[in-house]
KESEFI-842493 format. One line per 5 residues: number of its first residue (from 1); their letters; for each residue x, y, z of N, C-alpha, C. Coordinates in nm, 3 decimals. Each point is the difference from the previous one (the first is absolute). Example, Ala and Ser with C-alpha at 12.3 -4.5 7.8 and 13.67 -1.06 7.14 Angstrom:
% KESEFI-842493
1> as> 1.319 -0.569 0.780 -0.089 0.119 0.000 0.090 0.120 0.000; -0.035 0.105 -0.072 0.082 0.119 0.006 -0.077 0.109 0.073 $
% end
This chain:
% KESEFI-842493
1> miify> 0.082 -0.120 0.000 -0.082 0.120 0.000 0.086 0.126 0.000; 0.111 -0.006 0.071 0.086 0.117 0.006 0.062 0.031 -0.136; 0.025 -0.104 -0.079 0.054 0.020 -0.135 -0.100 0.079 -0.084; -0.128 -0.031 0.015 -0.105 0.072 -0.073 0.006 0.149 0.032; 0.018 0.036 0.128 0.005 0.141 0.039 0.124 0.069 -0.056 $
6> fillg> 0.112 -0.070 -0.004 0.121 0.058 -0.058 -0.018 0.024 -0.150; -0.063 -0.094 -0.068 -0.027 0.016 -0.143 -0.094 0.119 -0.022; -0.106 0.007 0.078 -0.095 0.110 -0.010 0.068 0.134 0.027; 0.083 0.004 0.103 0.074 0.123 0.032 0.093 0.038 -0.114; 0.066 -0.098 -0.059 0.089 0.026 -0.113 -0.075 0.057 -0.120 $
11> ilclr> -0.117 -0.056 -0.027 -0.082 0.049 -0.111 -0.045 0.143 0.025; -0.043 0.028 0.122 -0.043 0.136 0.033 0.116 0.099 -0.010; 0.118 -0.039 0.044 0.117 0.087 -0.010 0.036 0.026 -0.147; -0.002 -0.105 -0.080 0.030 0.014 -0.142 -0.101 0.091 -0.068; -0.128 -0.018 0.033 -0.105 0.084 -0.058 0.023 0.147 0.038 $
16> tivmc> 0.035 0.025 0.124 0.025 0.137 0.046 0.119 0.061 -0.074; 0.105 -0.077 -0.019 0.118 0.050 -0.072 -0.037 0.034 -0.144; -0.073 -0.089 -0.066 -0.041 0.024 -0.138 -0.085 0.126 -0.010; -0.095 0.018 0.092 -0.085 0.119 -0.001 0.082 0.127 0.022; 0.096 -0.005 0.091 0.084 0.118 0.024 0.083 0.035 -0.123 $
21> vwvgl> 0.055 -0.101 -0.064 0.078 0.024 -0.122 -0.091 0.058 -0.108; -0.122 -0.057 -0.018 -0.095 0.050 -0.100 -0.034 0.146 0.025; -0.034 0.032 0.124 -0.037 0.138 0.034 0.120 0.093 -0.019; 0.116 -0.045 0.042 0.120 0.083 -0.016 0.033 0.027 -0.144; -0.006 -0.104 -0.084 0.029 0.018 -0.141 -0.109 0.082 -0.069 $
26> savgi> -0.124 -0.017 0.042 -0.108 0.080 -0.056 0.021 0.147 0.032; 0.048 0.027 0.119 0.021 0.139 0.041 0.105 0.069 -0.087; 0.095 -0.077 -0.054 0.100 0.061 -0.085 -0.033 -0.017 -0.147; -0.119 -0.049 -0.031 -0.045 -0.003 -0.138 0.035 -0.125 -0.079; 0.035 -0.108 0.065 0.033 -0.122 -0.073 -0.126 -0.062 -0.060 $
31> fvsav> -0.109 -0.003 0.076 -0.122 -0.064 -0.047 -0.106 0.099 -0.046; 0.002 0.120 0.055 -0.103 0.097 -0.032 0.063 0.136 -0.028; -0.082 0.091 -0.051 0.046 0.138 -0.021 -0.092 0.091 0.080; -0.017 0.123 -0.044 -0.087 0.095 0.072 -0.147 -0.037 -0.012; -0.029 -0.094 -0.088 -0.138 -0.041 -0.025 -0.011 -0.150 0.022 $
36> pfvpa> -0.098 -0.045 0.075 -0.015 -0.145 0.018 -0.040 -0.066 -0.132; 0.039 -0.124 -0.015 -0.031 -0.073 -0.123 -0.145 -0.049 0.004; -0.082 0.057 -0.089 -0.139 -0.043 -0.017 -0.020 -0.020 -0.150; -0.010 -0.125 -0.045 -0.014 -0.021 -0.145 -0.134 0.049 -0.052; 0.003 0.059 -0.118 -0.124 0.045 -0.064 -0.083 -0.122 -0.038 $
41> qahii> -0.130 0.014 0.012 -0.089 -0.112 -0.032 -0.033 -0.001 -0.148; -0.049 -0.114 -0.048 -0.025 -0.022 -0.143 -0.096 0.105 -0.059; -0.101 0.042 0.076 -0.095 0.096 -0.056 0.066 0.136 -0.028; 0.102 0.034 0.076 0.074 0.125 -0.024 0.080 -0.013 -0.130; 0.067 -0.112 -0.017 0.079 -0.023 -0.121 -0.092 0.002 -0.123 $
46> davaq> -0.115 -0.066 0.010 -0.097 -0.002 -0.111 -0.048 0.142 -0.033; -0.027 0.080 0.102 -0.048 0.137 -0.022 0.107 0.087 -0.067; 0.126 -0.016 0.043 0.109 0.075 -0.063 0.012 -0.040 -0.147; -0.004 -0.130 -0.027 0.010 -0.047 -0.139 -0.115 0.054 -0.084; -0.118 0.001 0.056 -0.117 0.051 -0.074 0.016 0.150 -0.029 $
51> eigtd> 0.050 0.075 0.096 0.021 0.143 -0.021 0.106 0.027 -0.107; 0.105 -0.081 -0.002 0.107 0.019 -0.099 -0.049 -0.043 -0.138; -0.066 -0.113 -0.007 -0.050 -0.050 -0.128 0.100 -0.091 -0.070; -0.050 -0.106 -0.061 0.088 -0.099 -0.062 0.056 0.043 -0.134; -0.051 0.108 -0.057 0.049 0.045 -0.130 0.117 0.096 0.010 $
56> tapil> 0.049 0.025 0.120 0.113 0.091 0.019 0.126 -0.078 0.036; 0.113 0.069 -0.002 0.128 -0.058 0.038 0.056 0.081 0.117; -0.055 -0.019 0.119 0.042 0.083 0.113 0.140 -0.033 0.049; 0.062 0.100 0.059 0.123 -0.018 0.077 -0.041 0.034 0.143; -0.024 -0.102 0.080 -0.053 0.020 0.135 0.109 -0.027 0.103 $
61> ydlgc> 0.014 0.095 0.092 0.091 -0.015 0.113 -0.084 -0.026 0.124; 0.035 -0.103 0.076 -0.062 -0.029 0.128 0.101 0.040 0.106; -0.029 0.110 0.070 0.093 0.054 0.099 -0.027 -0.064 0.136; 0.097 -0.077 0.047 -0.019 -0.081 0.121 -0.072 -0.128 -0.040; 0.057 -0.072 -0.096 -0.071 -0.110 -0.066 -0.016 -0.125 0.085 $
66> gngkv> 0.062 -0.005 0.118 -0.015 -0.120 0.083 0.042 -0.125 -0.074; -0.087 -0.101 -0.003 0.034 -0.127 -0.064 -0.027 -0.001 -0.151; -0.042 0.112 -0.056 -0.021 0.011 -0.144 -0.135 -0.047 -0.050; -0.094 -0.024 0.090 -0.131 -0.052 -0.039 -0.070 0.088 -0.103; 0.004 0.131 0.019 -0.065 0.092 -0.094 0.068 -0.009 -0.137 $
71> lfgla> 0.132 -0.003 0.000 0.075 -0.005 -0.126 -0.034 -0.125 -0.081; 0.004 -0.116 0.066 -0.025 -0.126 -0.071 -0.147 -0.013 -0.040; -0.089 0.051 0.083 -0.142 -0.002 -0.034 -0.030 0.086 -0.121; 0.059 0.119 -0.004 -0.021 0.089 -0.114 0.069 -0.052 -0.126; 0.116 -0.063 0.016 0.069 -0.057 -0.116 -0.086 -0.107 -0.066 $
76> kllpr> -0.074 -0.074 0.080 -0.089 -0.103 -0.054 -0.119 0.063 -0.074; -0.051 0.112 0.054 -0.119 0.063 -0.055 0.027 0.098 -0.114; 0.120 0.056 -0.002 0.036 0.103 -0.099 0.123 -0.046 -0.079; -0.020 -0.076 -0.105 0.111 -0.066 -0.069 0.098 0.093 -0.072; -0.035 0.127 -0.019 0.089 0.092 -0.071 0.079 0.090 0.094 $
81> grfig> -0.019 -0.014 0.130 0.062 0.092 0.095 0.137 -0.043 0.049; 0.067 0.096 0.064 0.124 -0.024 0.074 -0.027 0.042 0.143; 0.051 -0.078 0.095 -0.034 0.020 0.140 0.127 -0.002 0.084; 0.021 0.110 0.073 0.122 0.017 0.078 -0.039 0.018 0.146; 0.055 -0.083 0.086 -0.026 0.011 0.143 0.124 0.047 0.073 $
86> ieiap> -0.020 0.091 0.094 0.111 0.051 0.082 -0.032 -0.032 0.145; 0.092 -0.069 0.066 -0.019 -0.039 0.140 0.132 0.018 0.073; -0.005 0.063 0.117 0.123 0.024 0.076 0.027 -0.108 0.104; -0.104 -0.059 0.057 0.017 -0.101 0.105 0.051 -0.130 -0.061; 0.108 -0.056 0.053 0.060 -0.119 -0.061 -0.092 -0.122 -0.010 $
91> wpyll> -0.076 -0.028 0.103 -0.081 -0.122 -0.001 -0.110 0.003 -0.108; -0.085 0.104 -0.007 -0.098 0.004 -0.109 0.066 0.005 -0.138; 0.112 0.073 -0.010 0.073 0.004 -0.127 0.042 -0.141 -0.041; 0.054 -0.076 0.094 0.042 -0.136 -0.029 -0.118 -0.087 -0.046; -0.115 0.016 0.066 -0.119 -0.075 -0.040 -0.040 0.035 -0.144 $
96> awiqk> 0.002 0.128 -0.034 -0.035 0.043 -0.135 0.101 -0.053 -0.102; 0.127 0.005 0.035 0.106 -0.047 -0.089 -0.016 -0.151 -0.027; -0.030 -0.076 0.104 -0.023 -0.143 -0.016 -0.121 -0.026 -0.089; -0.108 0.078 0.022 -0.119 -0.013 -0.086 0.036 0.024 -0.147; 0.083 0.100 -0.025 0.040 0.030 -0.137 0.076 -0.117 -0.061 $
101> kirke> 0.089 -0.059 0.076 0.077 -0.114 -0.049 -0.090 -0.120 -0.026; -0.096 -0.024 0.088 -0.091 -0.114 -0.015 -0.091 0.021 -0.121; -0.056 0.120 -0.012 -0.096 0.027 -0.107 0.064 0.028 -0.135; 0.128 0.033 0.000 0.073 0.030 -0.124 -0.073 0.107 -0.082; -0.040 0.105 0.068 -0.075 0.110 -0.063 0.097 0.112 -0.039 $
106> drvti> 0.027 0.011 -0.131 0.097 0.098 -0.050 -0.049 0.144 0.010; -0.131 0.020 0.006 -0.055 0.136 0.001 -0.008 0.059 0.140; 0.042 -0.078 0.100 0.003 0.048 0.139 0.145 0.017 0.043; 0.029 0.117 0.056 0.133 0.029 0.054 -0.016 0.031 0.148; 0.084 -0.060 0.082 -0.001 0.024 0.145 0.130 0.070 0.036 $
111> irgni> -0.012 0.114 0.067 0.116 0.082 0.036 0.002 0.019 0.151; 0.115 -0.023 0.058 0.015 0.034 0.142 0.052 0.142 0.004; -0.089 0.090 0.041 0.038 0.141 -0.001 -0.095 0.085 0.082; 0.029 0.127 0.001 -0.075 0.097 0.077 -0.103 0.068 -0.090; -0.126 -0.006 0.037 -0.106 0.058 -0.084 0.011 0.152 -0.011 $
116> ftydi> 0.070 0.062 0.092 0.012 0.146 -0.002 0.112 0.049 -0.093; 0.095 -0.087 -0.029 0.115 0.043 -0.080 0.010 -0.069 -0.135; -0.073 -0.106 -0.023 0.010 -0.074 -0.125 -0.067 0.079 -0.113; 0.058 -0.005 -0.119 -0.055 0.071 -0.115 -0.123 -0.074 -0.054; -0.117 0.061 0.017 -0.124 -0.060 -0.049 -0.058 0.081 -0.117 $
121> spath> 0.083 0.084 -0.060 -0.049 0.088 -0.108 -0.057 -0.074 -0.121; 0.042 -0.123 -0.031 -0.063 -0.069 -0.114 -0.144 -0.046 0.025; -0.047 0.008 0.124 -0.130 -0.056 0.037 -0.116 0.066 -0.075; -0.092 -0.083 -0.047 -0.129 0.049 -0.047 -0.104 -0.018 0.110; 0.028 -0.094 0.091 -0.089 -0.031 0.112 0.086 -0.033 0.123 $
126> vfvyl> -0.051 0.036 0.117 0.068 -0.030 0.126 -0.104 -0.056 0.096; 0.036 -0.109 0.069 -0.086 -0.059 0.102 0.069 0.012 0.135; -0.075 0.047 0.101 0.054 0.006 0.136 -0.105 -0.051 0.098; 0.046 -0.076 0.097 -0.085 -0.045 0.110 0.081 0.027 0.126; 0.003 0.127 0.037 0.085 0.047 0.108 -0.085 0.073 0.104 $
131> lpkvn> 0.058 0.024 0.115 -0.070 0.071 0.107 -0.007 0.150 -0.031; -0.098 0.069 0.060 -0.015 0.144 -0.026 0.127 0.081 0.026; 0.074 -0.032 0.105 0.122 0.077 0.031 0.105 -0.016 -0.110; 0.002 -0.114 -0.066 0.094 -0.022 -0.111 -0.053 0.068 -0.126; -0.131 -0.007 -0.022 -0.060 0.068 -0.116 0.028 0.149 0.001 $
136> vkllp> -0.003 0.061 0.118 0.027 0.144 0.012 0.142 0.032 -0.049; 0.095 -0.085 0.036 0.139 0.021 -0.043 0.019 -0.036 -0.148; -0.079 -0.096 -0.048 0.018 -0.049 -0.136 -0.061 0.092 -0.106; -0.108 0.067 0.032 -0.070 0.080 -0.100 0.090 0.103 -0.070; 0.081 0.079 0.072 0.087 0.094 -0.071 0.100 -0.070 -0.093 $
141> vlqek> 0.044 -0.118 0.038 0.092 -0.077 -0.085 -0.071 -0.042 -0.129; -0.124 -0.048 0.014 -0.077 -0.039 -0.118 -0.023 0.120 -0.092; -0.036 0.112 0.060 -0.028 0.120 -0.080 0.126 0.051 -0.071; 0.115 -0.019 0.062 0.125 0.045 -0.060 0.050 -0.097 -0.108; -0.008 -0.130 0.027 0.063 -0.098 -0.089 -0.090 -0.054 -0.110 $
146> ckkgt> -0.130 -0.002 0.021 -0.091 -0.057 -0.099 -0.041 0.107 -0.102; -0.018 -0.044 -0.122 -0.041 0.095 -0.104 -0.150 0.028 0.010; -0.040 0.110 -0.061 -0.142 0.038 -0.001 -0.080 -0.111 -0.067; -0.112 -0.035 0.061 -0.084 -0.107 -0.053 0.022 -0.136 0.064; 0.101 -0.011 0.085 0.024 -0.127 0.069 -0.117 -0.029 0.093 $
151> viftc> -0.047 -0.123 -0.004 -0.113 -0.041 0.084 0.055 -0.067 0.126; -0.048 0.047 0.115 0.043 -0.053 0.129 -0.117 -0.073 0.064; 0.024 -0.123 0.045 -0.099 -0.077 0.075 0.049 -0.013 0.143; -0.086 0.028 0.095 0.035 -0.025 0.139 -0.115 -0.075 0.066; 0.036 -0.099 0.076 -0.099 -0.087 0.064 -0.022 0.043 0.144 $
156> dfpfk> -0.126 0.018 0.037 -0.047 0.030 0.135 0.035 0.139 0.054; 0.119 0.051 -0.030 0.044 0.127 0.058 0.020 0.104 -0.110; -0.090 0.099 -0.007 0.010 0.100 -0.107 0.112 0.101 0.026; 0.036 0.070 -0.105 0.086 0.117 0.014 -0.092 0.115 0.040; 0.013 0.049 0.120 -0.090 0.105 0.051 0.012 0.129 -0.080 $
161> eltpt> 0.117 0.024 -0.058 0.025 0.126 -0.071 -0.054 0.000 -0.143; -0.044 -0.116 -0.050 -0.049 -0.011 -0.138 -0.146 -0.043 -0.002; -0.068 0.038 -0.105 -0.136 -0.047 -0.021 0.006 -0.117 -0.099; -0.051 -0.115 0.039 0.005 -0.114 -0.092 -0.089 0.022 -0.122; 0.043 -0.054 -0.114 -0.083 0.005 -0.119 -0.108 -0.107 0.008 $
166> kvisf> 0.024 -0.101 0.084 -0.096 -0.108 0.017 0.027 -0.070 0.133; -0.107 -0.044 0.066 0.011 -0.082 0.120 -0.083 -0.125 -0.024; 0.065 -0.114 0.012 -0.069 -0.128 -0.018 -0.018 -0.061 0.138; -0.124 -0.020 0.040 -0.030 -0.057 0.132 -0.040 -0.146 -0.014; 0.042 -0.078 0.098 -0.032 -0.141 0.006 -0.085 -0.025 0.123 $
171> dertl> -0.052 -0.116 0.016 -0.089 -0.034 0.111 0.075 0.010 0.133; -0.021 0.109 0.070 0.071 0.026 0.124 -0.041 -0.095 0.113; -0.114 -0.062 -0.012 -0.046 -0.089 0.107 0.079 -0.130 0.005; 0.055 -0.042 -0.114 0.069 -0.129 -0.004 0.151 0.014 -0.010; 0.050 0.122 -0.012 0.143 0.019 -0.020 0.061 0.078 0.115 $
176> efgqk> 0.112 -0.049 0.049 0.074 0.075 0.100 0.097 0.096 -0.069; 0.061 -0.048 -0.109 0.093 0.080 -0.080 -0.051 0.002 -0.144; 0.043 0.099 -0.075 -0.037 0.007 -0.141 -0.144 0.045 -0.020; -0.044 0.096 0.081 -0.139 0.047 -0.011 -0.018 0.104 -0.109; 0.106 0.078 -0.027 -0.011 0.106 -0.100 0.128 0.008 -0.083 $
181> lyvyt> -0.021 0.033 -0.125 0.112 0.026 -0.089 -0.017 0.142 -0.051; 0.100 0.085 0.025 -0.004 0.139 -0.043 0.084 0.013 -0.127; -0.053 0.068 -0.099 0.067 0.018 -0.128 0.025 0.150 -0.019; 0.123 0.035 -0.031 0.039 0.141 -0.020 0.070 0.010 -0.135; -0.014 0.113 -0.065 0.076 0.030 -0.121 0.081 0.126 0.026 $
186> l> 0.130 -0.013 -0.012 0.087 0.116 0.025 -0.004 0.098 -0.117 $
% end
């Protein structure tokens, strides 16, 4: 019986060590960045694709692309587009990079970089699913770097300083995330 308690104690100690390492590494940005990882849901990807239209050849940047779900979903729905994801946190970047290798999708590019400093001037469309405090900092960058006519999509959190050209609402009763998609034209 005493062996059982030693094993249990060892497991609890190991679990505590792993949690401390996880929290410590998260605090320095190994697993997360300034925004928690919340993947966009399929209805958001479908709505973005519908707004862009299948007859166009968009160059879409996903700023803070996480695991690349939006990029790969749009690549499947929009066969003429190019899709570039920028992610600073190593863990989500690695997940997106692995997805790219598995899917062998040439039209998707995954970049480990800073969304505030990376050149996004070729973009015809930009997708962001970031917190309001990040959107406030990002808007001047978008206005400076994107050309006139660039379409910006933001999920759940609008740019308070801009008036959207369109707001797409989804069933708020059944969704915790992905309730609204805001569309802006610069």
